[in-house]
KOLDREN-85433 format. One record per residue: x negated, y, z negated of N, C-alpha, C in turn. Coordinates in pm, whole numbers, plus 50000, padded with zeros to 5 digits. Layout:
N
XYZXYZXYZ;...
This chain:
500
924338377347391924698365347312925738354047363;924948340247385925858334247464926868324647386;928138325047432929168311947368928838308147261;927948301747344927868285447254926108282447251;925538279747152923718273447145923578264947287;924628253547276924688241747376925828235247415;925448234147566926628229347638926548214547679;927188202447669926898194347701928088187347779;927878181447929928428178148027928068162848022;929548157147979929468144747994929958141947829;931258129347812931738125747672931248107647702;930208103847698930298092047693929208092547571;928618080047549927878080347427926718090547421;925858092747503924768096347522925148114147457;926138114547537926708131747536927198136647376;928238126847382928838128847209927668122747109;926968116447136925528117447008925108127447004;924438131047110923858148447106924998158347047;925598159947123927138169547050926868168646902;927278153546862926998153146738925978154746582;924778153146664923498152646619923148170346622;923648180646728923578195146733923768200746631;925618198746613926448202546517926078202146405;925948185846382925288188746243924238194646186;923618200746291921808212646209922728225946262;923738227446279924478241146284924698248246378;924218242646533924488251446663925798249946677;926058258446763927398260446802927388251246963;928208242146938928498231847072929758231847126;929548229647258930178227947379930038213947404;931068202847406931248194947510932358195147601;932078189447717932898186147833933168176447910;934348168547904934468150048022935518155648107;935208154348200936488155948306937648147148311;936718133148230938318125648189938798124348008;938788111648026938838108347856937568098847788;936958104347688936048101447567935958086647660;934518082747687934288070547695934668060247820;935408070447932936018066148021935388060148148;933868061348109933278057548247932508041748134;931088039648169930388030148129930478029247994;930558035147921930468035747787931538028347738;932568022947772933558016547771933408001847823;932688003947908932007991047972930917981947963;930587983147817929377976447777929737960547757;928377954247723928957942047724929077939347554;928987952747473929667952947352928837950047243;927237950447254926057949247228925617957247139;925207956046989924067964546956923337954746925;922057953347025920737945547025919687949947088;918507948847072916937946747086916967943247271;917457935947287917327933947404916337921247458;916617906447443915757898447420915147896947569;915737900747621914757897747804914247908447835;914127918747779912937929747818911617927647755;911407919447647910517913947588909287910747698;909867904947860909507898247920908457909348025;909377922248024908947930048089908077938948023;907937938547924907007940447823907557958647788;908487959147776909357972447731908937968847561;907997965747448908337965347355908657978847265;908157992947300908618002447227910098001547273;910708002547403912337999747373912867990247286;911727979347312912757968847213912777968547026;911337973946992911247979746886912007987546824;912288001646889913378010846896914738004346840;915087998646964916327990246987917107983646856;915407969946813915777965846711915987972946585;915807980946567915447993846438916487995446415;917097999346540918548013146549919627999546491;919467984746513920667976146503920917979846336;919837982846242920807977946130920787995746119;920268003846162920728018446071922358020346182;922748018946244923948020246302925088004146226;924467993546170925467989046114925487996345976;924908003945930924978005145814926438022045849;925788030245978926558037745949927818032946028;928208025946054929518024346105929708006246087;929938000045924930607988145919931797986445965;932327990646002934057988746045933757985746178;933307993146271933637990646422931857978046475;930737977246399929527973346443930057963246307;929527953646419929547939646288928267928246332;927437924946231927027912646284927537903546360;926327893946431926997878946482925447874846550;926237864346521924727849846579925037843246728;924257846646776923777837146900922997828246957;923827818446998922907804247052922047805747181;921417805947193920617802447286920167787447354;921007778347417920577769147472919277765947518;918027753947461916717754247548917547747347680;916837752947756916977747947912915817742447983;915577727948058914397723548048913927726648140;914677734948273914267738448393914087757048386;914267756848277913417776348250912527779448187;912797789748134911587792548022911357780147931;909997779347917909527768647850910087772747705;909567764047618910497762647455909607769547429;908087775147436906857779747310907117793947352;907667796647510907627809147559909167814747464;910267809147421911467812047349911097816147216;910487804447165909737803947030909007817147014;908327820447090907277833747054908147844647077;908797843447199909897857247203911057859747102;911537847747042912247853146968911397854946805;910357851746781909857854446669909047864446695;909167872646815908727887846814909997896246782;911087895946817912297894146805912847900546645;912467888846588912407885346441912007896846382;910507901046414909557909046338909077923046399;909697927846496908767938946587910147953146513;911127949546447911767960646422912457961146276;911697953646160911547957246052912617950245964;913417940446040914527935045973914887933345841;916167935445767916377934145649917547930145629;918747935145701919667926345701920167912545734;919777913845914920597903445966919047886245949;919797875145940919307867545918918137865546035;917137858145983915917849046103916907839846218;916167840946281915757829646397915907814246327;916877809046374916167796846326917047785246463;916387772046427916437760346566917717751346471;918537749846617919727741546607920017731346705;920467722746652920837706846714922307710646778;921987712546865923347709746957924257697846967;923647685746917924897674246881925147672646801;924807678346693925777679646575926907694146547;927897693346523928557707446461929197713846577;929797724446541930767731946672930107740746756;928867740446688928407750546807927807746646957;927337732646943926927719947050928277716947101;929637711747049930757711047037931287716447238;931417726947269931797733147393930517732547476;929347730747451928227727147560928557714347617;927527718647768927397704647850926267690647716;926487680247768925917671147688924297674647687;923997674847796922437679347854921677687247713;922607699647677921347707247596921967704047448;920877697847374920507690147282919887700247163;919417712147200918317715347166918947733847172;919327739947071919157755547083918517765447016;918647776847010917957786146905918917798046830;919157796446713919947810046682919427818846614;920047835146690919317845646622920507854846634;920047866446541920847875246507920667884246625;922427894646640922107908146709923447913546616;924227922946686925597932946631926457929646733;927367928346698928717932946850929337947046751;929667957246876930387973346878931377967946993;932327977446944933517984046962933207997847030;932577994347161931618004547262932258016247212;933798018447270934398027047300934938035747187;934918027147076935338034746962934458039646860;932728034146938931458040146867931728055646889;932098056447054932248068647115932788077347057;934378074946978935488079846999935028086546837;934438080746746933808080146614932578089646611;931618093646718931158101946742931258114346723;932358118946883932898129446913933798132646773;934518128646689935208130646589934288136346480;933258132046460932608138846381931578151246441;931718148846551931058162346628931628174846603;933178170946591933988178746600934178185546421;934158177046349934498178646194933068189246198;931898182746208930658193746227930688208446282;931938208946351932298221346438932298220246586;931408213346641931938207646759933098212746858;933358220446989934098221147013934598208947161;935408200247164935268186947226936678190547308;936218190847423937218194347541937138181247683;938518173647646938718166547799938998166747906;939368161947959939808165048090939518182248112;938628183248108937868194948136936678190548282;936518194848389935678194048437934778209048460;933228207548451932178216348479932188219248647;932748232648698932528225748848931498234948906;930818243148832929918255348859929158254848753;928178257648768926738260548639925828268448706;925618282148643924818290348724923908296348591;922188298648600921788301648542921918322348555;922148328348453922108341848450920698343248348;919638345748379918638352448301918708338248192;918968342248110918608328047981919828322347880;920718324447979921838314947931922548311748054;923138297148049924068292148181925818298548152;925908299948270927538303548295928148289848384;929208283648299929748272948295931468278648339;931658277048493932838275748531933838263548520;935288263348470935618249148361936798251948431;936948238348492938418233548540939338225648427;940808228748350941218223648296942578222248344;943008211048435944088205648518944878221048558;943298223448651943938240448722943758251348634;943568250648513943528262048429941738263548497;941648281048471939928281648508939418289248397;938228285248361937738296648249936398295548256;935208305648238934098305048211933678304548060;932508300348000931958302347928930318303147955;929718305447805928088307647870927898301647787;926668295747787925648284147641924108289747715;923288287047578921768290547595920918277347631;921528269647628921228251547704921778245947717;921918238647819923208228647878921918213847877;923108206247876922558190147888923728185347972;922918181048043923808170248168923668152848125;924208149448097924288136348029925788131548100;926148131648193927328128148289926978114848332;926138101548290926458090148285926368088048489;927098080648515926958073248659926908090548730;927458098548669927518112148762926218122848738;925378114548693924538124748629923658132448757;923388122648854922888131049020923878137049104;924988139649098925628142249171925708155749121;926048157348972926068168848824925168178748913;923758173048928922318178348911922118183249093;923018177249149922908185749291923838193449325;925238190349325926608202049329926598205349245;926348207249106926918219349006925998231448952;924928218548910923648225448861922758234148966;922988225149094922418231149211920888227349165;920418218049106918818218849090917788215849228;916578217149228915808216949317915278197849314;914778195649429914568177449421915828167549404;915558156249446916768145849405916748141949258;917818135349228917488127549095917238117949098;916328113649007915548098348988916558091748942;918158085848967918688079948974918778063849053;918888054948915919588046548995920908035048963;922148036749057923048031148972923178012848980;923028007548899923317995148894924827991448802;925697985448865926987979648823926507961648710;927227968748607927367951348547928657951848542;929557939048592930707937448578930927924548432;931917920348407932327911748296933897906348334;934347894148289934937888448293935867882648156;937097879348135937417882248013938717871648035;938367854647994938957841947989939487839047830;940617833847829941077826347728940197817347617;939837819247480939157813547407938357801047473;937387799347482936307790447544935937776147421;935797783947272935007778447144936007783147078;935757774546929936717781046827936007788846724;934267783946724933957790546628933587808346649;932667812746544932437831046551931017832046637;930577821946657928827824846729929467829046900;927927835246909928557841047073927277828047119;927087830047267926327825647346925537832747508;924037828747471922987836147547922557822247654;923387826147781922727815347859921767822548000;920987815447998919807817048091920267810148246;919677814048353919617812948462918607813748568;918457806648681917887805448773917007815848818;917487830148873917337839848884916797848548776;916467846448673916197852248601916737862748512;918187859148530919507868848471919857861848336;920267869648214921247860648098922437867048139;923147856348079924837859148098924787858347919;926007864247878926737861747767928147859547727;928547849747649929937843447652929737847947506;930977855547495931017864447321932777861647309;933027859747177934117856147095935197871547102;935797875747205936517886647195937797888147155;937897897547064939557901347069940587890447014;939677875646932940547869046864940857855046958;941677862247067942057851947163941397849647267;940347855847331939617856047434938097850647442;937327851847512935927852047534935497858447647;934637865947616933917878847698932537867247756;932477867647940931237864848001930817878348058;929627879348098929127888248119927567891548093;926737898548155927167909148296926557904848406;926707910448509926187910648621924967920748637;923677924948764923187933548734923047936648934;923977941948942923697948549134923727963349157;922547967649250922927979749294924257983449316;924067996849333925967997649345925538013449428;926658015349554926238026649624927868032549636;928828029549535930058035949563930668044049469;931838047149428932518059949386932168053849231;931628062449160931118059149020932698055048967;933778062549001934968066848936935488049648903;935558044549014936328034549041935208018649037;934378014648967933678005549011934717987648979;934657981249015935137967949031934457959349042;934857944148943934127932248983934667925149110;933387926349186933947918249312934177901249294;934667894649386934817881649391933627874049349;932697883449473931547876149393930897872949294;930857881849248930417883049096931307876948986;933067879549018933547867748897933067855648950;933147848049053932337835649089930627831049064;930167838748993928897840948957928547835048865;929207843548753929627841948628930147831648604;931167825348704932187814448652931547804548635;930277804748749929757792848786928507789848693;928007805348642926807801448543927617799048428;928597802048381929297797348230929687781448258;929997778048336930607761048376929127751948432;927897761148449926457754248387926507749048264;926817757448200926447755548035928047747647936;929127748547996930167749747914930347736247956;931257721947901931867714247907932687714748007;933497724447957934967726548088934837738048153;934847730948321934337742048405935177758348359;934487769848390934897782548412935497783848550;936817789248581937307787948736937937802748738;937537810448811938597824748853939457824848845;940497815248844941927817948818942117816148660;941147812248591941037818748426941577832548444;940957839148458939997854848473941537859648433;941577866448326943167875648273942627884548281;941417893548273940837906148286939317909248331;939057916248419937607920248418937457938048410;936187943448411935627953248408934777951748459;934137970448500932737969448513932407982248528;931097987948499930627998448458929268000148520;929088012648566927878017248636926788027848556;925678018448590924428023048457924048028348565;923628040248457922748058548548921408051648541;920508040548571919188039248500918008052648570;916978054148504916038057048594915448051648685;915638059348800914728050148889913128049248919;912708035548864911288032548842910718024148984;911268021549085910618018249205910778007249207;911317996049060911557983749068912277977149218;911867966149247912637961349371914017955849353;914397946549259915687945449172916297949549066;917647954049061918257957248969918157949748837;917427943248804917637933148654916567937848632;915527943248712914247946348655913997961148624;915147971348653914767982148675914767987448500;914237995448434913677998948341915268007148257;915857997148145916878004048015916218011147976;915128015447936914718026547858915498035247889;915538052147798916228062047874914908073747905;915098081947993914268092748057914688104148025;914508114647938914388126947923914258141448005;914388144348095913828155248188914178165448150;913258176948099914128191348128913168199148230;914218206348258913838218748371914238228248309;912738239048296913048251448209911808260248267;912428268548390911678276448481911268284748376;910158293448417909798306048283910768316148291;910968322148146912378330748121913588329048180;913968315648217915478312048278915798299048140;917258298448113918088290048080917478276148124;917148266548000916728251348039917958244348021;917758233248137919158223148146918168208748127;918968195547999917648187847993918878175148049;918198166948126919148161948204918408146248167;919608134848137919498121548064919648111748146;918928104848131918618089748240918638077348170;919508070148216919708054848148920378060047991;919378048347902920078042847765920758035347756;920738032447679921868019047604922528025147483;923618017247466924398020647326923598018347244;922328010647228922138007347100921048015847097;920398027247190919368036747110919928048947117;921178051247141921968063247175921578075047059;921338070646953921518077246832920038087546832;919018074846867917798078846863917388085746993;918148087347072918388094147226918308108347208;919548108647115920088121747082918808126746993;918238122746879917308131146826916198131546909;915848127146997914288130247119915148136147207;916328140747194916788146647267916598164147232;916878160347122916828179746978915518183747046;914398170546996913438174046980912748180647077;913408175347231912708182947344913258196847394;914128198947247915008215047286915038220147182;914058218147083913698225346958913438237946969;912408241247034911968253747062912688266147104;913888260147158915238271547183916078273847079;915988265546980916748267546858916178268346720;915268259046729914748260446616915408254446460;916118238446516917318231746486916408222546319;916998219346234916808215846105916498203646121;915938199846058915648183746053916918173246068;916178163646140917708149946176917768146646093;919078139546080920208142345975921068125946003;921018122946159922038113146141921948098846129;920378093246100920228080646034921188076445889;921348090045792921718079245704923028081145681;924098090245747925158098245748926218084545855;927068083245752928168074845792928908078445933;929828075146020930058078246132931688075746036;932658085146078933888083445998934658073945984;934708070445889935258054745813934538046245785;932778045445764932088041745783931268040645662;931938050845590931198054445418932018034845326;931628029345318931398013345264930238004645306;929967997445241929067985845239928967983845421;928057975545453927567971645569928507959345589;928637949945459929537938945432930487938645342;931427953445392932017952145289933877950645386;933957948445519934857948445576936137938645496;935577926445439936857921445402937367926945263;936557931245154936967938945066937867945745140;937837957645215938457968945264939707961145321;939797950645385941017942645437941647940945336;941547935845223941757930745110942507941445028;942317953745037942637967344949944027972445051;943587971945186944587975745250945687970845234;945707954345232947227946945223947477948645079;946887949844960947267955844840948167966744823;947727978044908948017990444881949477990844985;949207984745108950497984445239951087970445239;951387962845131951497949745116952727945645246;953287955145345953847949945459952677948945571;951777948545568950847947545659950497932745662;950427924345782950097916045772948507911145809;947857901345760946277902045778945627906845932;946367901946023946077904746158945677920246146;947487924746136947137937946161946397947246069;946047944745918945187949645845943877952345869;943157938845923941917934245999941847944846104;942707947046226942387954446332942297964446298;943397974246157943467987246124942027993446074;941217980045971940387985745894938817986046005;939087975246121937907976146233937987988446286;939167997446320938908008346398938728022046318;939758018746148939248031346134938898030945944;938368021045952937708018545778938258025345684;937698035045628938338037345505939048051245501;939268055145648940408063345729941588058745766;941468048745715943128039045726944458044245648;943958053545550945138058145476945628072845558;944438076345667945188088245726946278080145898;946128072145902946878067245971948248061645954;947798055045805949638052645748950118057145633;949208066445548949878076745494950408067745396;951468075545283952338067945237952998057445231;953218050145356954168043745392953978036545320;955538030045249956108020045185956358007545236;956558006245323957327997145430956768003145585;957107987245674957067991145792957898002145883;958628000945862960228015345898959708028045921;958818026945759957858041145761957178047845884;956828037245975955758041046074955798041246177;956878044046206958388044646317958028033646411;958518032546537958748021046625957608013746650;957858002546627956607991246669956577988246829;955397985446862955167985547015954637971347025;954497964746932953637951647027952497953346888;951627938146822950527936646790950477945446670;951457949046617950957963046494950597977046543;950777979646674950827995146725951878000446690;951898004746624953498021346606952858032946619;954128040946615954318053146668953438062746542;953338058546456952438066446393950848067746416;950548054946443948858053746501948838059546593;949908059746726949688069746850949808079946783;950358087646736950088100946700949228105746624;948608098146566946888098546481946308099546614;946118091046699945038090046776945858099646884;946768104446921947038117647038946758134046941;946158130246840946048141446727944628145846678;944298132146663943148134046572941578129446680;941958121446776941298110146889941028120147048;941888128347066942378132247165942678121047302;943538111347240944378106447340945698110447376;945608107147534947058114847625947888103547680;946778093647733947598082947811947698072647703;948738061847781948718045247730947248038447755;946718046347876944818039247942944628046747784;944238053547741943628059947636943268048347523;944578049747485944818038247342944688023247349;944968018347470945378004547501943847999347572;943228004147643941988004147694940698008147627;940948022847565939158027447479939468028047319;940518031947328940778036247165940828022847066;941428010647147941917998247117941727986447249;941617977147223942207968647362943937958047393;944467966247294945167963647266946397958547422;945847963447547946107959447663945947946647696;945187936847632945137922447621946587915047602;946997923047491947697912347397949507920747409;949377933447471950867937247476951197937447643;952737932747645953337927047769953277938747844;953477939247986953817951748072954867957948042;955857952348010957077963047916956637966547778;955947965747686955187974047561954617981547593;953297977847702952857991147751953238003047807;954477997947896955958011047969956208014347828;955948008347723956988014947579956088029347554;954298020547524953458029447503953698044647563;953448040647674953198052847838954778064547754;956138060347788957038067247737956848076647657;956628067547526956128074747367955528086147384;954118082047480953008090547416953688106047525;954198100547658954598113447706955648118347693;956628111647576957378124747542956778130147431;955748127247382954878132847280954518146047288;953488147147456952758155847506953878162647489;955278161647604956228167947670956608181147534;956668173247406957318179747302956338189547240;954898183447238953818193447178953658209947269;953528206247391953588213047524954778224247506;955918219547466956988231047469957028233147300;956758232247186956198241447080955298253847059;
């Protein structure tokens, strides 16, 4: 008998989503991640829960419909880390025709059974705040709905729930080799030089950009993996507009770029779509990509955006299924699940592609593909809130007010950040503290020793980078010396834990 029913390689959104779903159905689950949770593509998205408006042009109706349905499912599951957002699409007379945009947005409004999010409206960009930042030639636009998400926190919350359902989550653990031994897999694991072997009945390769490398070198499966690596880069600049809407900008090359309010003080601009052939470990925005994004944004905003205004960049490598399209922007964003199950041998399911928006449905589909090996219970995740999300989809303001009433020493900004991160579990972070001193030393922007200990004990955070750039984006707000203080504190906590 194997140690685990299911072993998952990869701690991105697809891996943790499958682990959560499987553990909630009563399976014994192991998830291994070579680095931190969401340390790859899943923390480098455009931070959107969306249907993919431009995918309609490619005829991807199934993908768009599924994603549109999932918007409101996920919003109800995680109202603390997902929130509705309105997007303004300025009409560009030289690009897509007005009737085509209207048709696409009509389909977008009606394909997914929308119940919460408001419908598309036509907007006059010569009046009001949403047209003010734009060049005067943009006089008309359309405003439609999607949702914003803190992508890396969504991964962490799924991992927390998977663990609470019984899954074993192992970060900083590499699967260096996997061998079929009859009807189970034997996995060789390496955790910081400590080696061990475990067995599992079924294996899932959800390694993201490393999915092909894992298939070829770890699993040694015959045939080349059909994966196409596509890099998407983003830039962050100081806030370009005062309102809370986002913009969707068209470009003559067929691509679209978003400009999104980000972390209160910034604007996020992205993304690019270019084929990638380098090391997936450290993708970076090239000078050409930064210039491309600045030029495109400058074509819409009255005030030009220059590369020297960029305060941060990030890039992610999407492991798309290689469907043979010549251009990266045209490659399918749909997920593909490939099951390798030779007769009387242990099966492996390989995950290609996928979007943050459809991760939960991908997990359900993965469980359906593997059902013959487990006879698992019925799907359960669509109505089950993620940790801290057990309140109404529009209840964040009330939760912030409750937090400030219970912990009156919190500022509005600090309460908002904590509720957005932890939802109803904010009490697990703050406990019975009656004043700010009870939370220990403060590192800036409301980050305290007590919150750091919580993240280390309950969310697998080990380094300052884990906290400042994945569990939060406080790296944008803290000075270099404050970030160094966080690193020193966490190093000391790890040392104390190891010595205990």
